[in-house]
LUMVO-473445 format. One record per residue (C-alpha): residue in three letters; x, y negated, z negated. Coordinates in nm, 4 decimals, always signed. Each point is the difference from the previous one (the first is absolute). Layout:
N
(atom 'ala' (X Y Z))
...
END
This chain:
72
(atom 'met' (-0.3335 -1.2708 +2.4137))
(atom 'ala' (+0.3665 -0.0155 +0.0897))
(atom 'lys' (+0.1572 +0.2582 +0.2262))
(atom 'lys' (+0.2198 +0.2522 -0.1793))
(atom 'gln' (+0.3700 -0.0470 +0.0491))
(atom 'ser' (+0.1766 +0.2890 +0.1694))
(atom 'leu' (+0.2856 +0.1163 -0.2189))
(atom 'thr' (+0.1370 +0.2561 +0.2438))
(atom 'asn' (+0.1776 -0.2623 +0.2095))
(atom 'thr' (+0.1617 -0.1892 -0.2882))
(atom 'ser' (+0.3575 +0.0584 -0.1109))
(atom 'ala' (+0.0918 +0.1731 -0.3254))
(atom 'glu' (+0.1380 -0.3237 -0.1419))
(atom 'asp' (-0.3209 -0.1862 +0.0836))
(atom 'leu' (-0.2063 +0.2736 -0.1695))
(atom 'his' (+0.2112 -0.0360 -0.3129))
(atom 'lys' (-0.0415 -0.3797 +0.0013))
(atom 'leu' (-0.3750 +0.0303 +0.0620))
(atom 'ala' (-0.0443 +0.2386 -0.2947))
(atom 'ala' (+0.2039 -0.2293 -0.2254))
(atom 'asn' (-0.2047 -0.3037 +0.1033))
(atom 'lys' (-0.3305 +0.1781 -0.0602))
(atom 'arg' (+0.1197 +0.1182 -0.3419))
(atom 'glu' (+0.0908 -0.3570 -0.0901))
(atom 'glu' (-0.3427 -0.1238 +0.1154))
(atom 'leu' (-0.1692 +0.2675 -0.2118))
(atom 'arg' (+0.2105 -0.0918 -0.3042))
(atom 'ala' (-0.0837 -0.3685 +0.0403))
(atom 'leu' (-0.3680 +0.0816 +0.0457))
(atom 'arg' (-0.0101 +0.2027 -0.3210))
(atom 'phe' (+0.1501 -0.2857 -0.2009))
(atom 'asn' (-0.2283 -0.2586 +0.1596))
(atom 'val' (-0.3134 +0.2055 -0.0660))
(atom 'ala' (+0.0738 +0.0070 -0.3715))
(atom 'gly' (-0.0253 -0.3786 -0.0190))
(atom 'ser' (-0.2817 -0.0780 +0.2398))
(atom 'lys' (-0.2739 +0.1484 +0.2115))
(atom 'asn' (+0.0957 +0.1611 +0.3258))
(atom 'arg' (-0.2026 -0.0847 +0.3086))
(atom 'asn' (+0.0971 +0.3058 +0.2018))
(atom 'val' (-0.0561 +0.3001 -0.2241))
(atom 'lys' (+0.1071 +0.2502 +0.2673))
(atom 'leu' (+0.3406 -0.1601 +0.0554))
(atom 'ala' (+0.1772 +0.2209 -0.2546))
(atom 'arg' (-0.1456 +0.3119 +0.1606))
(atom 'thr' (+0.1025 -0.1057 +0.3499))
(atom 'leu' (+0.3513 -0.0867 -0.1172))
(atom 'arg' (+0.0392 +0.3430 -0.1607))
(atom 'lys' (-0.1200 +0.1665 +0.3208))
(atom 'glu' (+0.2427 -0.2026 +0.2130))
(atom 'ile' (+0.2865 +0.0958 -0.2307))
(atom 'ala' (-0.1025 +0.3657 +0.0270))
(atom 'arg' (-0.0132 -0.0229 +0.3812))
(atom 'thr' (+0.3519 -0.1419 +0.0205))
(atom 'leu' (+0.1379 +0.2596 -0.2424))
(atom 'thr' (-0.1735 +0.2790 +0.1923))
(atom 'glu' (+0.1578 -0.1176 +0.3241))
(atom 'gln' (+0.3422 -0.0216 -0.1673))
(atom 'asn' (-0.0330 +0.3529 -0.1396))
(atom 'ser' (-0.1186 +0.1447 +0.3303))
(atom 'arg' (+0.3019 -0.1524 +0.1749))
(atom 'arg' (+0.2318 +0.1316 -0.2678))
(atom 'asn' (-0.1449 +0.3523 +0.0184))
(atom 'asn' (-0.0471 +0.0145 +0.3792))
(atom 'pro' (+0.2801 -0.1907 +0.1747))
(atom 'pro' (-0.0670 -0.0658 +0.3707))
(atom 'thr' (+0.1664 +0.2394 +0.2391))
(atom 'glu' (+0.1544 -0.1019 +0.3310))
(atom 'ser' (-0.2945 +0.1432 +0.1968))
(atom 'gln' (-0.2448 -0.2230 -0.1928))
(atom 'gly' (+0.1936 -0.3182 +0.0690))
(atom 'lys' (+0.1327 -0.2658 -0.2309))
END
């Protein structure tokens, strides 16, 4: 099993790009499944969870900006 990627050290722009890429992968997967059988049935679930993780990190940064005592 692959190691989870830490999203706390990534920039806000990279989080936005990551969420957009995962959404595009999920969209492509949905259209491909309609025409053929999918080998990895859990891929859609994992993509949705990864999108949720990136959006959660974005929202936590937006709601709790880092203070100077916490570092940058």
